[in-house]
PDB file of N, CA, C and O in Angstrom:
ATOM      1  N   UNK A   1       0.829  -1.186   0.000  1.00  0.00           N
ATOM      2  CA  UNK A   1       0.000   0.000   0.000  1.00  0.00           C
ATOM      3  C   UNK A   1       0.870   1.243   0.000  1.00  0.00           C
ATOM      4  O   UNK A   1       2.038   1.195   0.386  1.00  0.00           O
ATOM      5  N   UNK A   2       0.314   2.321  -0.420  1.00  0.00           N
ATOM      6  CA  UNK A   2       1.033   3.587  -0.404  1.00  0.00           C
ATOM      7  C   UNK A   2       0.633   4.386   0.830  1.00  0.00           C
ATOM      8  O   UNK A   2      -0.189   3.944   1.633  1.00  0.00           O
ATOM      9  N   UNK A   3       1.225   5.565   0.968  1.00  0.00           N
ATOM     10  CA  UNK A   3       0.896   6.432   2.101  1.00  0.00           C
ATOM     11  C   UNK A   3      -0.416   7.138   1.838  1.00  0.00           C
ATOM     12  O   UNK A   3      -0.701   7.553   0.715  1.00  0.00           O
ATOM     13  N   UNK A   4      -1.210   7.269   2.885  1.00  0.00           N
ATOM     14  CA  UNK A   4      -2.472   7.973   2.787  1.00  0.00           C
ATOM     15  C   UNK A   4      -2.434   9.161   3.744  1.00  0.00           C
ATOM     16  O   UNK A   4      -2.409   8.985   4.962  1.00  0.00           O
ATOM     17  N   UNK A   5      -2.431  10.351   3.195  1.00  0.00           N
ATOM     18  CA  UNK A   5      -2.426  11.576   4.002  1.00  0.00           C
ATOM     19  C   UNK A   5      -1.282  11.623   5.002  1.00  0.00           C
ATOM     20  O   UNK A   5      -1.461  12.098   6.123  1.00  0.00           O
ATOM     21  N   UNK A   6      -0.109  11.135   4.611  1.00  0.00           N
ATOM     22  CA  UNK A   6       1.056  11.190   5.485  1.00  0.00           C
ATOM     23  C   UNK A   6       1.099  10.117   6.555  1.00  0.00           C
ATOM     24  O   UNK A   6       2.017  10.107   7.376  1.00  0.00           O
ATOM     25  N   UNK A   7       0.122   9.206   6.568  1.00  0.00           N
ATOM     26  CA  UNK A   7       0.112   8.124   7.545  1.00  0.00           C
ATOM     27  C   UNK A   7       0.842   6.929   6.963  1.00  0.00           C
ATOM     28  O   UNK A   7       0.466   6.433   5.901  1.00  0.00           O
ATOM     29  N   UNK A   8       1.888   6.454   7.647  1.00  0.00           N
ATOM     30  CA  UNK A   8       2.625   5.296   7.112  1.00  0.00           C
ATOM     31  C   UNK A   8       1.717   4.087   6.939  1.00  0.00           C
ATOM     32  O   UNK A   8       0.898   3.776   7.804  1.00  0.00           O
ATOM     33  N   UNK A   9       1.876   3.420   5.820  1.00  0.00           N
ATOM     34  CA  UNK A   9       1.130   2.207   5.514  1.00  0.00           C
ATOM     35  C   UNK A   9       2.121   1.088   5.255  1.00  0.00           C
ATOM     36  O   UNK A   9       3.194   1.330   4.702  1.00  0.00           O
ATOM     37  N   UNK A  10       1.790  -0.106   5.637  1.00  0.00           N
ATOM     38  CA  UNK A  10       2.702  -1.224   5.433  1.00  0.00           C
ATOM     39  C   UNK A  10       2.567  -1.799   4.034  1.00  0.00           C
ATOM     40  O   UNK A  10       1.492  -1.772   3.435  1.00  0.00           O
ATOM     41  N   UNK A  11       3.669  -2.315   3.530  1.00  0.00           N
ATOM     42  CA  UNK A  11       3.698  -3.007   2.244  1.00  0.00           C
ATOM     43  C   UNK A  11       4.701  -4.136   2.394  1.00  0.00           C
ATOM     44  O   UNK A  11       5.904  -3.893   2.494  1.00  0.00           O
ATOM     45  N   UNK A  12       4.225  -5.342   2.409  1.00  0.00           N
ATOM     46  CA  UNK A  12       5.086  -6.517   2.533  1.00  0.00           C
ATOM     47  C   UNK A  12       6.013  -6.400   3.747  1.00  0.00           C
ATOM     48  O   UNK A  12       7.178  -6.792   3.680  1.00  0.00           O
ATOM     49  N   UNK A  13       5.496  -5.862   4.852  1.00  0.00           N
ATOM     50  CA  UNK A  13       6.282  -5.745   6.062  1.00  0.00           C
ATOM     51  C   UNK A  13       7.173  -4.520   6.128  1.00  0.00           C
ATOM     52  O   UNK A  13       7.854  -4.315   7.132  1.00  0.00           O
ATOM     53  N   UNK A  14       7.188  -3.698   5.083  1.00  0.00           N
ATOM     54  CA  UNK A  14       8.012  -2.490   5.056  1.00  0.00           C
ATOM     55  C   UNK A  14       7.105  -1.281   5.251  1.00  0.00           C
ATOM     56  O   UNK A  14       6.051  -1.176   4.622  1.00  0.00           O
ATOM     57  N   UNK A  15       7.521  -0.373   6.123  1.00  0.00           N
ATOM     58  CA  UNK A  15       6.751   0.839   6.365  1.00  0.00           C
ATOM     59  C   UNK A  15       7.507   2.016   5.774  1.00  0.00           C
ATOM     60  O   UNK A  15       8.700   2.186   6.029  1.00  0.00           O
ATOM     61  N   UNK A  16       6.819   2.823   4.989  1.00  0.00           N
ATOM     62  CA  UNK A  16       7.432   4.019   4.417  1.00  0.00           C
ATOM     63  C   UNK A  16       6.683   5.251   4.918  1.00  0.00           C
ATOM     64  O   UNK A  16       5.527   5.172   5.332  1.00  0.00           O
ATOM     65  N   UNK A  17       7.369   6.384   4.869  1.00  0.00           N
ATOM     66  CA  UNK A  17       6.760   7.649   5.285  1.00  0.00           C
ATOM     67  C   UNK A  17       6.713   8.584   4.088  1.00  0.00           C
ATOM     68  O   UNK A  17       7.669   8.667   3.317  1.00  0.00           O
ATOM     69  N   UNK A  18       5.609   9.280   3.938  1.00  0.00           N
ATOM     70  CA  UNK A  18       5.475  10.256   2.857  1.00  0.00           C
ATOM     71  C   UNK A  18       6.434  11.413   3.104  1.00  0.00           C
ATOM     72  O   UNK A  18       6.569  11.860   4.243  1.00  0.00           O
ATOM     73  N   UNK A  19       7.106  11.912   2.063  1.00  0.00           N
ATOM     74  CA  UNK A  19       8.051  13.021   2.250  1.00  0.00           C
ATOM     75  C   UNK A  19       7.450  14.225   2.970  1.00  0.00           C
ATOM     76  O   UNK A  19       8.152  14.890   3.732  1.00  0.00           O
ATOM     77  N   UNK A  20       6.190  14.519   2.751  1.00  0.00           N
ATOM     78  CA  UNK A  20       5.570  15.670   3.402  1.00  0.00           C
ATOM     79  C   UNK A  20       5.388  15.464   4.903  1.00  0.00           C
ATOM     80  O   UNK A  20       5.155  16.432   5.626  1.00  0.00           O
ATOM     81  N   UNK A  21       5.489  14.221   5.391  1.00  0.00           N
ATOM     82  CA  UNK A  21       5.353  13.971   6.824  1.00  0.00           C
ATOM     83  C   UNK A  21       6.707  13.935   7.541  1.00  0.00           C
ATOM     84  O   UNK A  21       6.752  13.742   8.756  1.00  0.00           O
ATOM     85  N   UNK A  22       7.807  14.117   6.808  1.00  0.00           N
ATOM     86  CA  UNK A  22       9.150  14.072   7.393  1.00  0.00           C
ATOM     87  C   UNK A  22       9.550  15.470   7.852  1.00  0.00           C
ATOM     88  O   UNK A  22       9.452  16.437   7.096  1.00  0.00           O
ATOM     89  N   UNK A  23       9.999  15.563   9.097  1.00  0.00           N
ATOM     90  CA  UNK A  23      10.375  16.848   9.703  1.00  0.00           C
ATOM     91  C   UNK A  23      11.503  17.515   8.907  1.00  0.00           C
ATOM     92  O   UNK A  23      12.386  16.835   8.385  1.00  0.00           O
ATOM     93  N   UNK A  24      11.466  18.826   8.820  1.00  0.00           N
ATOM     94  CA  UNK A  24      12.443  19.597   8.060  1.00  0.00           C
ATOM     95  C   UNK A  24      13.876  19.340   8.534  1.00  0.00           C
ATOM     96  O   UNK A  24      14.788  19.280   7.710  1.00  0.00           O
ATOM     97  N   UNK A  25      14.089  19.186   9.838  1.00  0.00           N
ATOM     98  CA  UNK A  25      15.456  18.965  10.328  1.00  0.00           C
ATOM     99  C   UNK A  25      16.022  17.633   9.828  1.00  0.00           C
ATOM    100  O   UNK A  25      17.228  17.514   9.607  1.00  0.00           O
ATOM    101  N   UNK A  26      15.160  16.640   9.652  1.00  0.00           N
ATOM    102  CA  UNK A  26      15.607  15.351   9.107  1.00  0.00           C
ATOM    103  C   UNK A  26      15.986  15.535   7.648  1.00  0.00           C
ATOM    104  O   UNK A  26      17.041  15.067   7.220  1.00  0.00           O
ATOM    105  N   UNK A  27      15.146  16.206   6.886  1.00  0.00           N
ATOM    106  CA  UNK A  27      15.431  16.440   5.467  1.00  0.00           C
ATOM    107  C   UNK A  27      16.738  17.209   5.296  1.00  0.00           C
ATOM    108  O   UNK A  27      17.534  16.891   4.413  1.00  0.00           O
ATOM    109  N   UNK A  28      16.963  18.221   6.138  1.00  0.00           N
ATOM    110  CA  UNK A  28      18.188  19.019   6.040  1.00  0.00           C
ATOM    111  C   UNK A  28      19.432  18.177   6.309  1.00  0.00           C
ATOM    112  O   UNK A  28      20.434  18.312   5.607  1.00  0.00           O
ATOM    113  N   UNK A  29      19.375  17.309   7.320  1.00  0.00           N
ATOM    114  CA  UNK A  29      20.540  16.490   7.631  1.00  0.00           C
ATOM    115  C   UNK A  29      20.761  15.404   6.582  1.00  0.00           C
ATOM    116  O   UNK A  29      21.905  15.038   6.313  1.00  0.00           O
ATOM    117  N   UNK A  30      19.696  14.885   5.988  1.00  0.00           N
ATOM    118  CA  UNK A  30      19.846  13.925   4.896  1.00  0.00           C
ATOM    119  C   UNK A  30      20.528  14.619   3.718  1.00  0.00           C
ATOM    120  O   UNK A  30      21.454  14.061   3.129  1.00  0.00           O
ATOM    121  N   UNK A  31      20.087  15.824   3.369  1.00  0.00           N
ATOM    122  CA  UNK A  31      20.703  16.576   2.275  1.00  0.00           C
ATOM    123  C   UNK A  31      22.176  16.844   2.546  1.00  0.00           C
ATOM    124  O   UNK A  31      23.003  16.722   1.642  1.00  0.00           O
ATOM    125  N   UNK A  32      22.513  17.208   3.776  1.00  0.00           N
ATOM    126  CA  UNK A  32      23.901  17.485   4.134  1.00  0.00           C
ATOM    127  C   UNK A  32      24.749  16.217   4.016  1.00  0.00           C
ATOM    128  O   UNK A  32      25.874  16.271   3.518  1.00  0.00           O
ATOM    129  N   UNK A  33      24.226  15.095   4.464  1.00  0.00           N
ATOM    130  CA  UNK A  33      24.964  13.831   4.374  1.00  0.00           C
ATOM    131  C   UNK A  33      25.185  13.425   2.918  1.00  0.00           C
ATOM    132  O   UNK A  33      26.228  12.865   2.582  1.00  0.00           O
ATOM    133  N   UNK A  34      24.222  13.699   2.065  1.00  0.00           N
ATOM    134  CA  UNK A  34      24.355  13.350   0.647  1.00  0.00           C
ATOM    135  C   UNK A  34      25.464  14.144  -0.031  1.00  0.00           C
ATOM    136  O   UNK A  34      26.029  13.686  -1.024  1.00  0.00           O
ATOM    137  N   UNK A  35      25.782  15.316   0.484  1.00  0.00           N
ATOM    138  CA  UNK A  35      26.857  16.116  -0.102  1.00  0.00           C
ATOM    139  C   UNK A  35      28.213  15.438   0.052  1.00  0.00           C
ATOM    140  O   UNK A  35      29.147  15.732  -0.695  1.00  0.00           O
ATOM    141  N   UNK A  36      28.320  14.524   1.027  1.00  0.00           N
ATOM    142  CA  UNK A  36      29.568  13.821   1.261  1.00  0.00           C
ATOM    143  C   UNK A  36      29.737  12.531   0.470  1.00  0.00           C
ATOM    144  O   UNK A  36      30.763  11.861   0.586  1.00  0.00           O
ATOM    145  N   UNK A  37      28.737  12.179  -0.332  1.00  0.00           N
ATOM    146  CA  UNK A  37      28.827  10.961  -1.148  1.00  0.00           C
ATOM    147  C   UNK A  37      29.831  11.191  -2.269  1.00  0.00           C
ATOM    148  O   UNK A  37      29.826  12.241  -2.912  1.00  0.00           O
ATOM    149  N   UNK A  38      30.686  10.215  -2.498  1.00  0.00           N
ATOM    150  CA  UNK A  38      31.742  10.350  -3.504  1.00  0.00           C
ATOM    151  C   UNK A  38      31.183  10.662  -4.883  1.00  0.00           C
ATOM    152  O   UNK A  38      30.092  10.224  -5.246  1.00  0.00           O
ATOM    153  N   UNK A  39      31.954  11.424  -5.635  1.00  0.00           N
ATOM    154  CA  UNK A  39      31.594  11.797  -7.007  1.00  0.00           C
ATOM    155  C   UNK A  39      31.416  10.530  -7.844  1.00  0.00           C
ATOM    156  O   UNK A  39      32.159   9.562  -7.684  1.00  0.00           O
ATOM    157  N   UNK A  40      30.446  10.546  -8.720  1.00  0.00           N
ATOM    158  CA  UNK A  40      30.197   9.420  -9.603  1.00  0.00           C
ATOM    159  C   UNK A  40      29.180   8.428  -9.068  1.00  0.00           C
ATOM    160  O   UNK A  40      28.717   7.556  -9.804  1.00  0.00           O
ATOM    161  N   UNK A  41      28.832   8.550  -7.810  1.00  0.00           N
ATOM    162  CA  UNK A  41      27.818   7.667  -7.222  1.00  0.00           C
ATOM    163  C   UNK A  41      26.438   8.206  -7.567  1.00  0.00           C
ATOM    164  O   UNK A  41      26.241   9.419  -7.639  1.00  0.00           O
ATOM    165  N   UNK A  42      25.483   7.307  -7.782  1.00  0.00           N
ATOM    166  CA  UNK A  42      24.143   7.744  -8.174  1.00  0.00           C
ATOM    167  C   UNK A  42      23.042   7.209  -7.264  1.00  0.00           C
ATOM    168  O   UNK A  42      21.866   7.512  -7.470  1.00  0.00           O
ATOM    169  N   UNK A  43      23.416   6.410  -6.253  1.00  0.00           N
ATOM    170  CA  UNK A  43      22.420   5.873  -5.330  1.00  0.00           C
ATOM    171  C   UNK A  43      23.026   5.818  -3.942  1.00  0.00           C
ATOM    172  O   UNK A  43      24.210   5.520  -3.788  1.00  0.00           O
ATOM    173  N   UNK A  44      22.219   6.105  -2.931  1.00  0.00           N
ATOM    174  CA  UNK A  44      22.714   6.066  -1.556  1.00  0.00           C
ATOM    175  C   UNK A  44      21.610   5.617  -0.608  1.00  0.00           C
ATOM    176  O   UNK A  44      20.437   5.942  -0.789  1.00  0.00           O
ATOM    177  N   UNK A  45      22.019   4.859   0.409  1.00  0.00           N
ATOM    178  CA  UNK A  45      21.151   4.470   1.511  1.00  0.00           C
ATOM    179  C   UNK A  45      21.706   5.177   2.747  1.00  0.00           C
ATOM    180  O   UNK A  45      22.901   5.086   3.029  1.00  0.00           O
ATOM    181  N   UNK A  46      20.853   5.875   3.477  1.00  0.00           N
ATOM    182  CA  UNK A  46      21.293   6.625   4.643  1.00  0.00           C
ATOM    183  C   UNK A  46      20.615   6.113   5.908  1.00  0.00           C
ATOM    184  O   UNK A  46      19.421   5.814   5.905  1.00  0.00           O
ATOM    185  N   UNK A  47      21.385   6.015   6.989  1.00  0.00           N
ATOM    186  CA  UNK A  47      20.844   5.709   8.308  1.00  0.00           C
ATOM    187  C   UNK A  47      20.329   7.012   8.896  1.00  0.00           C
ATOM    188  O   UNK A  47      21.042   8.015   8.900  1.00  0.00           O
ATOM    189  N   UNK A  48      19.105   7.007   9.390  1.00  0.00           N
ATOM    190  CA  UNK A  48      18.502   8.184  10.004  1.00  0.00           C
ATOM    191  C   UNK A  48      18.100   7.802  11.421  1.00  0.00           C
ATOM    192  O   UNK A  48      17.162   7.031  11.620  1.00  0.00           O
ATOM    193  N   UNK A  49      18.812   8.344  12.405  1.00  0.00           N
ATOM    194  CA  UNK A  49      18.551   8.004  13.811  1.00  0.00           C
ATOM    195  C   UNK A  49      17.609   9.040  14.395  1.00  0.00           C
ATOM    196  O   UNK A  49      17.995  10.185  14.628  1.00  0.00           O
ATOM    197  N   UNK A  50      16.370   8.628  14.629  1.00  0.00           N
ATOM    198  CA  UNK A  50      15.379   9.510  15.241  1.00  0.00           C
ATOM    199  C   UNK A  50      15.238   9.121  16.712  1.00  0.00           C
ATOM    200  O   UNK A  50      15.863   8.163  17.165  1.00  0.00           O
ATOM    201  N   UNK A  51      14.435   9.847  17.440  1.00  0.00           N
ATOM    202  CA  UNK A  51      14.172   9.517  18.833  1.00  0.00           C
ATOM    203  C   UNK A  51      13.445   8.200  18.992  1.00  0.00           C
ATOM    204  O   UNK A  51      13.409   7.638  20.087  1.00  0.00           O
ATOM    205  N   UNK A  52      12.864   7.700  17.910  1.00  0.00           N
ATOM    206  CA  UNK A  52      12.115   6.450  17.956  1.00  0.00           C
ATOM    207  C   UNK A  52      12.917   5.257  17.458  1.00  0.00           C
ATOM    208  O   UNK A  52      12.435   4.126  17.516  1.00  0.00           O
ATOM    209  N   UNK A  53      14.126   5.488  16.971  1.00  0.00           N
ATOM    210  CA  UNK A  53      14.936   4.377  16.490  1.00  0.00           C
ATOM    211  C   UNK A  53      15.626   4.691  15.179  1.00  0.00           C
ATOM    212  O   UNK A  53      15.699   5.844  14.754  1.00  0.00           O
ATOM    213  N   UNK A  54      16.133   3.636  14.544  1.00  0.00           N
ATOM    214  CA  UNK A  54      16.869   3.784  13.296  1.00  0.00           C
ATOM    215  C   UNK A  54      15.951   3.567  12.107  1.00  0.00           C
ATOM    216  O   UNK A  54      15.255   2.555  12.028  1.00  0.00           O
ATOM    217  N   UNK A  55      15.950   4.506  11.195  1.00  0.00           N
ATOM    218  CA  UNK A  55      15.194   4.431   9.961  1.00  0.00           C
ATOM    219  C   UNK A  55      16.161   4.606   8.799  1.00  0.00           C
ATOM    220  O   UNK A  55      17.355   4.813   9.013  1.00  0.00           O
ATOM    221  N   UNK A  56      15.660   4.527   7.580  1.00  0.00           N
ATOM    222  CA  UNK A  56      16.490   4.658   6.387  1.00  0.00           C
ATOM    223  C   UNK A  56      15.904   5.692   5.437  1.00  0.00           C
ATOM    224  O   UNK A  56      14.697   5.935   5.421  1.00  0.00           O
ATOM    225  N   UNK A  57      16.783   6.294   4.647  1.00  0.00           N
ATOM    226  CA  UNK A  57      16.368   7.126   3.517  1.00  0.00           C
ATOM    227  C   UNK A  57      17.078   6.560   2.295  1.00  0.00           C
ATOM    228  O   UNK A  57      18.266   6.244   2.352  1.00  0.00           O
ATOM    229  N   UNK A  58      16.355   6.434   1.202  1.00  0.00           N
ATOM    230  CA  UNK A  58      16.921   5.933  -0.052  1.00  0.00           C
ATOM    231  C   UNK A  58      16.911   7.088  -1.041  1.00  0.00           C
ATOM    232  O   UNK A  58      15.871   7.699  -1.287  1.00  0.00           O
ATOM    233  N   UNK A  59      18.101   7.387  -1.616  1.00  0.00           N
ATOM    234  CA  UNK A  59      18.221   8.539  -2.513  1.00  0.00           C
ATOM    235  C   UNK A  59      18.889   8.137  -3.824  1.00  0.00           C
ATOM    236  O   UNK A  59      19.731   7.240  -3.867  1.00  0.00           O
ATOM    237  N   UNK A  60      18.492   8.819  -4.883  1.00  0.00           N
ATOM    238  CA  UNK A  60      19.111   8.658  -6.203  1.00  0.00           C
ATOM    239  C   UNK A  60      19.535  10.028  -6.702  1.00  0.00           C
ATOM    240  O   UNK A  60      18.957  11.048  -6.327  1.00  0.00           O
ATOM    241  N   UNK A  61      20.545  10.037  -7.545  1.00  0.00           N
ATOM    242  CA  UNK A  61      21.040  11.284  -8.113  1.00  0.00           C
ATOM    243  C   UNK A  61      20.548  11.392  -9.550  1.00  0.00           C
ATOM    244  O   UNK A  61      20.814  10.520 -10.377  1.00  0.00           O
ATOM    245  N   UNK A  62      19.829  12.469  -9.834  1.00  0.00           N
ATOM    246  CA  UNK A  62      19.322  12.746 -11.171  1.00  0.00           C
ATOM    247  C   UNK A  62      19.852  14.101 -11.608  1.00  0.00           C
ATOM    248  O   UNK A  62      19.685  15.092 -10.897  1.00  0.00           O
ATOM    249  N   UNK A  63      20.494  14.153 -12.783  1.00  0.00           N
ATOM    250  CA  UNK A  63      21.012  15.425 -13.295  1.00  0.00           C
ATOM    251  C   UNK A  63      21.825  16.176 -12.241  1.00  0.00           C
ATOM    252  O   UNK A  63      21.618  17.371 -12.029  1.00  0.00           O
ATOM    253  N   UNK A  64      22.734  15.485 -11.593  1.00  0.00           N
ATOM    254  CA  UNK A  64      23.618  16.054 -10.575  1.00  0.00           C
ATOM    255  C   UNK A  64      22.905  16.571  -9.331  1.00  0.00           C
ATOM    256  O   UNK A  64      23.478  17.366  -8.585  1.00  0.00           O
ATOM    257  N   UNK A  65      21.692  16.148  -9.093  1.00  0.00           N
ATOM    258  CA  UNK A  65      20.963  16.559  -7.896  1.00  0.00           C
ATOM    259  C   UNK A  65      20.405  15.329  -7.181  1.00  0.00           C
ATOM    260  O   UNK A  65      19.761  14.480  -7.798  1.00  0.00           O
ATOM    261  N   UNK A  66      20.661  15.245  -5.862  1.00  0.00           N
ATOM    262  CA  UNK A  66      20.151  14.136  -5.068  1.00  0.00           C
ATOM    263  C   UNK A  66      18.678  14.335  -4.766  1.00  0.00           C
ATOM    264  O   UNK A  66      18.235  15.450  -4.488  1.00  0.00           O
ATOM    265  N   UNK A  67      17.924  13.250  -4.823  1.00  0.00           N
ATOM    266  CA  UNK A  67      16.505  13.267  -4.466  1.00  0.00           C
ATOM    267  C   UNK A  67      16.213  12.031  -3.631  1.00  0.00           C
ATOM    268  O   UNK A  67      16.532  10.913  -4.033  1.00  0.00           O
ATOM    269  N   UNK A  68      15.604  12.235  -2.469  1.00  0.00           N
ATOM    270  CA  UNK A  68      15.209  11.097  -1.646  1.00  0.00           C
ATOM    271  C   UNK A  68      13.975  10.470  -2.285  1.00  0.00           C
ATOM    272  O   UNK A  68      12.955  11.127  -2.496  1.00  0.00           O
ATOM    273  N   UNK A  69      14.098   9.193  -2.583  1.00  0.00           N
ATOM    274  CA  UNK A  69      13.006   8.466  -3.227  1.00  0.00           C
ATOM    275  C   UNK A  69      12.004   7.978  -2.196  1.00  0.00           C
ATOM    276  O   UNK A  69      10.795   8.027  -2.425  1.00  0.00           O
ATOM    277  N   UNK A  70      12.509   7.505  -1.053  1.00  0.00           N
ATOM    278  CA  UNK A  70      11.614   7.029  -0.001  1.00  0.00           C
ATOM    279  C   UNK A  70      12.291   7.093   1.356  1.00  0.00           C
ATOM    280  O   UNK A  70      13.509   6.962   1.477  1.00  0.00           O
ATOM    281  N   UNK A  71      11.475   7.297   2.360  1.00  0.00           N
ATOM    282  CA  UNK A  71      11.901   7.222   3.747  1.00  0.00           C
ATOM    283  C   UNK A  71      11.315   5.939   4.304  1.00  0.00           C
ATOM    284  O   UNK A  71      10.101   5.744   4.258  1.00  0.00           O
ATOM    285  N   UNK A  72      12.166   5.052   4.835  1.00  0.00           N
ATOM    286  CA  UNK A  72      11.736   3.735   5.292  1.00  0.00           C
ATOM    287  C   UNK A  72      11.908   3.641   6.803  1.00  0.00           C
ATOM    288  O   UNK A  72      12.986   3.921   7.326  1.00  0.00           O
ATOM    289  N   UNK A  73      10.868   3.255   7.491  1.00  0.00           N
ATOM    290  CA  UNK A  73      10.924   3.086   8.935  1.00  0.00           C
ATOM    291  C   UNK A  73       9.569   3.354   9.556  1.00  0.00           C
ATOM    292  O   UNK A  73       8.688   3.947   8.933  1.00  0.00           O
ATOM    293  N   UNK A  74       9.418   2.914  10.780  1.00  0.00           N
ATOM    294  CA  UNK A  74       8.100   2.949  11.414  1.00  0.00           C
ATOM    295  C   UNK A  74       7.698   4.287  12.018  1.00  0.00           C
ATOM    296  O   UNK A  74       6.549   4.705  11.880  1.00  0.00           O
ATOM    297  N   UNK A  75       8.632   4.967  12.689  1.00  0.00           N
ATOM    298  CA  UNK A  75       8.173   6.145  13.425  1.00  0.00           C
ATOM    299  C   UNK A  75       9.294   7.159  13.654  1.00  0.00           C
ATOM    300  O   UNK A  75      10.464   6.905  13.366  1.00  0.00           O
ATOM    301  N   UNK A  76       8.900   8.298  14.173  1.00  0.00           N
ATOM    302  CA  UNK A  76       9.847   9.340  14.513  1.00  0.00           C
ATOM    303  C   UNK A  76      10.063  10.367  13.430  1.00  0.00           C
ATOM    304  O   UNK A  76      10.871  11.279  13.608  1.00  0.00           O
ATOM    305  N   UNK A  77       9.380  10.254  12.329  1.00  0.00           N
ATOM    306  CA  UNK A  77       9.597  11.155  11.196  1.00  0.00           C
ATOM    307  C   UNK A  77       9.055  12.561  11.431  1.00  0.00           C
ATOM    308  O   UNK A  77       9.561  13.513  10.838  1.00  0.00           O
ATOM    309  N   UNK A  78       8.049  12.716  12.271  1.00  0.00           N
ATOM    310  CA  UNK A  78       7.411  14.023  12.436  1.00  0.00           C
ATOM    311  C   UNK A  78       8.120  14.911  13.450  1.00  0.00           C
ATOM    312  O   UNK A  78       7.751  16.075  13.601  1.00  0.00           O
ATOM    313  N   UNK A  79       9.133  14.391  14.152  1.00  0.00           N
ATOM    314  CA  UNK A  79       9.837  15.166  15.171  1.00  0.00           C
ATOM    315  C   UNK A  79      11.233  15.525  14.676  1.00  0.00           C
ATOM    316  O   UNK A  79      11.745  14.897  13.749  1.00  0.00           O
ATOM    317  N   UNK A  80      11.859  16.548  15.298  1.00  0.00           N
ATOM    318  CA  UNK A  80      13.242  16.887  14.913  1.00  0.00           C
ATOM    319  C   UNK A  80      14.174  15.701  15.099  1.00  0.00           C
ATOM    320  O   UNK A  80      13.949  14.846  15.956  1.00  0.00           O
ATOM    321  N   UNK A  81      15.207  15.662  14.299  1.00  0.00           N
ATOM    322  CA  UNK A  81      16.180  14.572  14.371  1.00  0.00           C
ATOM    323  C   UNK A  81      16.898  14.599  15.712  1.00  0.00           C
ATOM    324  O   UNK A  81      17.147  15.671  16.263  1.00  0.00           O
ATOM    325  N   UNK A  82      17.230  13.434  16.238  1.00  0.00           N
ATOM    326  CA  UNK A  82      17.915  13.361  17.534  1.00  0.00           C
ATOM    327  C   UNK A  82      19.290  12.722  17.414  1.00  0.00           C
ATOM    328  O   UNK A  82      20.200  13.115  18.144  1.00  0.00           O
ATOM    329  N   UNK A  83      19.478  11.760  16.530  1.00  0.00           N
ATOM    330  CA  UNK A  83      20.723  11.027  16.512  1.00  0.00           C
ATOM    331  C   UNK A  83      21.606  11.252  15.289  1.00  0.00           C
ATOM    332  O   UNK A  83      22.734  10.760  15.242  1.00  0.00           O
ATOM    333  N   UNK A  84      21.113  11.979  14.314  1.00  0.00           N
ATOM    334  CA  UNK A  84      21.918  12.267  13.134  1.00  0.00           C
ATOM    335  C   UNK A  84      21.659  11.350  11.962  1.00  0.00           C
ATOM    336  O   UNK A  84      20.838  10.435  12.024  1.00  0.00           O
ATOM    337  N   UNK A  85      22.390  11.624  10.880  1.00  0.00           N
ATOM    338  CA  UNK A  85      22.262  10.891   9.622  1.00  0.00           C
ATOM    339  C   UNK A  85      23.653  10.500   9.149  1.00  0.00           C
ATOM    340  O   UNK A  85      24.596  11.285   9.254  1.00  0.00           O
ATOM    341  N   UNK A  86      23.780   9.284   8.628  1.00  0.00           N
ATOM    342  CA  UNK A  86      25.047   8.846   8.058  1.00  0.00           C
ATOM    343  C   UNK A  86      24.777   8.035   6.800  1.00  0.00           C
ATOM    344  O   UNK A  86      23.728   7.403   6.671  1.00  0.00           O
ATOM    345  N   UNK A  87      25.722   8.056   5.880  1.00  0.00           N
ATOM    346  CA  UNK A  87      25.595   7.271   4.651  1.00  0.00           C
ATOM    347  C   UNK A  87      26.016   5.836   4.959  1.00  0.00           C
ATOM    348  O   UNK A  87      27.151   5.587   5.366  1.00  0.00           O
ATOM    349  N   UNK A  88      25.097   4.902   4.762  1.00  0.00           N
ATOM    350  CA  UNK A  88      25.384   3.492   5.031  1.00  0.00           C
ATOM    351  C   UNK A  88      25.960   2.792   3.804  1.00  0.00           C
ATOM    352  O   UNK A  88      26.780   1.882   3.927  1.00  0.00           O
ATOM    353  N   UNK A  89      25.522   3.226   2.611  1.00  0.00           N
ATOM    354  CA  UNK A  89      25.929   2.558   1.370  1.00  0.00           C
ATOM    355  C   UNK A  89      25.725   3.529   0.216  1.00  0.00           C
ATOM    356  O   UNK A  89      24.773   4.309   0.210  1.00  0.00           O
ATOM    357  N   UNK A  90      26.608   3.476  -0.744  1.00  0.00           N
ATOM    358  CA  UNK A  90      26.409   4.240  -1.989  1.00  0.00           C
ATOM    359  C   UNK A  90      27.053   3.489  -3.132  1.00  0.00           C
ATOM    360  O   UNK A  90      28.011   2.740  -2.945  1.00  0.00           O
ATOM    361  N   UNK A  91      26.520   3.698  -4.304  1.00  0.00           N
ATOM    362  CA  UNK A  91      27.105   3.092  -5.517  1.00  0.00           C
ATOM    363  C   UNK A  91      26.882   4.001  -6.686  1.00  0.00           C
ATOM    364  O   UNK A  91      27.294   3.684  -7.802  1.00  0.00           O
TER     365      UNK A  91
END
């Protein structure tokens, strides 16, 4: 299932969050972390540590600009970030 009005919905055991429901401080730190991805990489998985636990952001690079495709995780997206963001994988 997809997101309905910013409410996370499950799909095959995976929970995603609509970009509009993600707190601005999380988006800002994800963007900052993406700036550190090595040149030539076009995909990245980021660890996002919220007050509710560890979540993920999946990003792709289009026309030299990073775009988060999906935010994966159960909760904590609506509050300011607490634990930071790090790049877990890129290719």
